[in-house]
C-alpha positions in Angstrom: -34.0 -32.6 -20.5 -35.7 -33.2 -23.0 -34.3 -34.3 -26.1 -35.9 -33.5 -29.4 -35.0 -33.6 -33.2 -33.4 -29.9 -32.9 -31.0 -30.4 -30.1 -29.7 -33.8 -31.6 -27.4 -32.4 -34.6 -23.9 -30.0 -34.0 -22.4 -28.9 -30.8 -25.9 -28.0 -29.3 -25.9 -32.2 -28.8 -23.4 -31.7 -26.5 -24.1 -28.6 -24.3 -25.5 -28.2 -21.0 -26.2 -24.8 -21.9 -28.9 -23.5 -18.8 -28.4 -26.7 -16.8 -28.0 -27.1 -13.6 -26.0 -30.2 -12.4 -25.5 -31.3 -8.6 -22.2 -33.1 -8.3 -21.1 -34.9 -5.2 -17.2 -35.1 -4.0 -16.8 -32.4 -6.3 -13.7 -30.9 -3.9 -11.1 -33.2 -5.8 -10.2 -36.1 -8.0 -12.9 -37.5 -10.3 -15.5 -35.1 -8.8 -13.6 -32.0 -9.9 -12.8 -33.3 -13.2 -16.7 -33.7 -13.8 -17.3 -30.3 -12.4 -14.8 -28.7 -14.6 -16.0 -30.6 -18.1 -19.9 -29.3 -17.0 -18.9 -25.4 -16.8 -16.6 -26.1 -19.9 -20.3 -27.6 -21.8 -22.2 -24.7 -20.7 -23.6 -26.0 -17.5 -23.7 -24.6 -13.7 -22.6 -26.6 -11.4 -23.8 -27.2 -7.6 -21.0 -29.3 -5.8 -21.9 -30.9 -2.7 -19.4 -32.6 -0.3 -17.7 -32.3 3.1 -14.7 -30.5 2.5 -13.8 -27.4 0.9 -14.1 -26.9 -2.8 -12.4 -23.4 -3.4 -10.0 -24.6 -5.8 -13.1 -26.5 -8.1 -15.1 -23.4 -7.8 -12.1 -21.5 -9.1 -11.4 -23.8 -12.4 -15.3 -24.2 -12.9 -15.3 -19.9 -13.0 -12.1 -20.1 -15.2 -13.8 -22.3 -17.3 -16.7 -20.0 -17.7 -19.2 -21.8 -15.3 -21.0 -21.3 -12.6 -20.3 -23.1 -9.0 -22.3 -23.0 -5.7 -21.1 -24.9 -3.3 -23.2 -27.1 -0.4 -22.4 -28.9 2.8 -22.8 -32.1 3.3 -21.7 -35.1 5.2 -22.6 -37.8 2.6 -22.0 -41.0 5.2 -25.5 -39.8 6.5 -28.2 -40.4 3.8 -31.0 -38.5 5.2 -28.8 -35.6 5.5 -28.0 -36.2 1.9 -31.5 -35.6 0.8 -32.3 -33.1 2.8 -29.2 -31.3 1.1 -31.0 -31.9 -2.3 -34.0 -30.5 -1.1 -32.6 -27.1 0.3 -30.1 -27.1 -2.7 -33.1 -27.2 -5.6 -35.1 -24.5 -3.2 -32.2 -22.3 -2.8 -30.6 -22.3 -5.8 -32.7 -23.7 -8.3 -34.5 -26.6 -9.6 -32.0 -29.5 -10.8 -31.2 -30.9 -14.7 -28.9 -33.6 -13.5 -27.2 -35.4 -10.8 -23.6 -37.1 -10.9 -23.2 -39.4 -8.1 -19.3 -38.9 -7.7 -18.8 -39.5 -3.9 -16.9 -42.6 -2.7 -14.7 -44.1 -0.4 -12.3 -46.7 0.1 -11.3 -49.4 2.9 -8.2 -51.2 2.2 -8.0 -54.7 4.5 -8.0 -58.2 4.0 -11.3 -59.8 3.9 -10.9 -61.6 6.8 -9.8 -58.4 8.6 -12.7 -56.2 7.4 -14.4 -54.5 10.1 -18.2 -54.4 10.4 -17.6 -50.4 10.5 -15.7 -50.1 7.6 -18.6 -52.4 6.2 -21.1 -49.7 6.7 -19.0 -46.9 6.0 -18.3 -47.6 2.7 -21.7 -48.7 1.9 -23.5 -45.5 3.4 -21.4 -43.1 1.6 -21.0 -45.3 -1.9 -24.4 -47.0 -2.2 -27.0 -46.1 0.4 -26.5 -42.1 0.0 -26.4 -42.6 -4.2 -30.0 -44.2 -4.2 -31.7 -41.6 -1.8 -30.2 -39.0 -3.8 -31.5 -40.0 -6.9 -34.7 -41.1 -5.4 -35.1 -37.4 -4.2 -33.8 -36.2 -7.7 -36.6 -37.9 -9.3 -39.3 -37.7 -6.8 -39.1 -33.7 -7.4 -38.5 -33.7 -11.1 -41.0 -36.2 -12.0 -43.7 -34.5 -9.3 -42.9 -31.2 -11.7 -42.8 -32.8 -15.1 -38.9 -31.8 -15.5 -36.9 -34.0 -17.7 -33.5 -35.2 -15.7 -30.3 -36.8 -16.2 -28.6 -39.0 -13.2 -25.1 -40.1 -13.8 -23.5 -43.0 -11.1 -20.1 -43.2 -10.8 -19.5 -47.2 -10.8 -16.1 -48.9 -11.2 -14.1 -51.6 -13.1 -14.5 -53.1 -9.9 -18.4 -53.1 -10.7 -17.2 -56.2 -12.9 -14.6 -57.8 -11.3 -13.5 -58.6 -7.5 -10.1 -56.7 -6.8 -8.3 -57.8 -3.9 -8.7 -56.6 -0.2 -11.6 -53.8 -0.6 -14.6 -56.2 0.1 -16.7 -53.5 0.7 -15.6 -51.0 -2.0 -16.1 -54.2 -4.7 -19.8 -54.8 -3.3 -20.7 -51.4 -3.2 -19.9 -50.9 -6.8 -21.3 -54.2 -8.0 -24.7 -52.2 -6.3 -23.8 -49.0 -8.4 -24.5 -50.9 -11.6 -27.3 -53.4 -10.9 -29.1 -50.0 -8.8 -28.2 -48.2 -12.5 -30.4 -50.6 -14.1 -33.2 -51.0 -12.1 -34.2 -47.0 -11.8 -33.1 -47.0 -15.7 -36.2 -49.9 -16.1 -38.2 -47.3 -13.6 -37.8 -44.1 -14.5 -37.2 -43.9 -18.1 -40.4 -43.9 -18.9 -40.9 -41.1 -17.2 -38.3 -38.5 -18.6 -34.8 -39.5 -16.3 -31.9 -41.0 -17.8 -29.9 -43.2 -15.7 -26.6 -43.7 -16.6 -23.2 -44.7 -14.8 -19.4 -44.8 -15.4 -16.9 -47.4 -14.8 -13.9 -45.5 -14.4 -10.8 -47.8 -14.5 -7.3 -46.9 -12.5 -7.3 -43.0 -12.4 -5.1 -40.4 -10.7 -7.2 -39.8 -7.6 -6.9 -39.5 -3.8 -8.2 -43.3 -3.6 -5.6 -44.3 -5.9 -2.7 -42.8 -4.0 -1.4 -45.7 -1.8 -1.4 -48.0 -4.9 0.4 -44.9 -7.4 3.2 -44.7 -3.9 3.6 -48.4 -4.6 6.3 -48.8 -7.5 5.6 -52.6 -8.1 1.6 -52.3 -8.3 2.1 -49.1 -10.2 4.4 -50.7 -12.8 1.7 -53.9 -13.0 -1.3 -51.7 -13.2 0.7 -49.8 -16.1 1.6 -53.4 -18.0 -2.2 -54.2 -18.1 -3.9 -51.1 -19.2 -3.6 -51.2 -23.0 -3.2 -47.2 -23.1 -0.4 -47.5 -21.3 -1.1 -44.9 -18.4 -3.3 -43.9 -15.5 -6.8 -42.2 -16.3 -7.0 -38.2 -15.4 -9.6 -36.7 -14.0 -10.8 -35.0 -17.3 -11.3 -38.5 -19.2 -14.3 -38.9 -16.9 -15.7 -35.5 -16.9 -15.7 -35.5 -20.9 -17.9 -38.8 -21.0 -20.1 -37.2 -18.0 -21.0 -34.7 -20.3 -22.1 -36.9 -22.9 -24.0 -38.6 -20.3 -25.2 -35.2 -19.2 -26.7 -33.9 -22.6 -28.7 -34.4 -25.4 -26.6 -36.7 -27.9 -27.4 -39.7 -25.1 -30.9 -39.2 -24.8 -31.8 -42.4 -26.2 -29.0 -44.7 -23.4 -30.8 -45.6 -20.3 -29.4 -48.1 -17.8 -25.6 -48.4 -19.6 -22.7 -48.4 -17.6 -19.7 -46.7 -19.7 -15.7 -48.2 -18.7 -13.4 -45.3 -19.2 -10.4 -47.7 -18.3 -7.7 -47.0 -21.0 -8.7 -50.7 -22.4 -8.0 -52.2 -19.2 -11.9 -54.8 -19.1 -10.9 -55.6 -22.5 -7.4 -57.3 -21.5 
């Protein structure tokens, strides 16, 4: 995904025409929003996840894009890498990778089980590293430019409450994004991250269903509303497109002003 001076002006700077992007956790929520945004920008989407992605496929196709679904259990990092290799060989070389899939376990820190810790870390951090590693190995060996966008969180910067493993994993994503950028920027691979704030997804359903918690969250967000998946999708397109060619190791907060408060 090389950026040249000719790519930088006008709509082409934000176009993904001719690019193929792998998006994990594309079945719903933020992943679905990112997939549809990629399609609107002219890119093709390879959606990876454990659940059916028919709804996302329909939305991508309606937006004029191509969608290929690949099944994978991201709690098994080795399976995640095997999936990427299969997709590269059978669907075609990848120009970008969006590490979006994530899970959360809520419990007081004194009660969090080792199993809940390990499950979150395997999906949210270990698979992110292994997929990024697999993508970079193939891109570098083929002399291809590439983009990696990791989905971090405002809890990459804050502590949160009752989400110890999630917070630790998202702090790890921020650090990993910086480390990989330092190693791979000179090799033609841009690695950046997005830190969503409170977004309307399955992971936040419990918070939105709690009237008091919902009200307190809205009261702190300067924008006065929860984010929507498309808010994240549009920023992901920017980080995958030529316009962000000189961005390496950044974590962009898309939070309605939450962290600025």
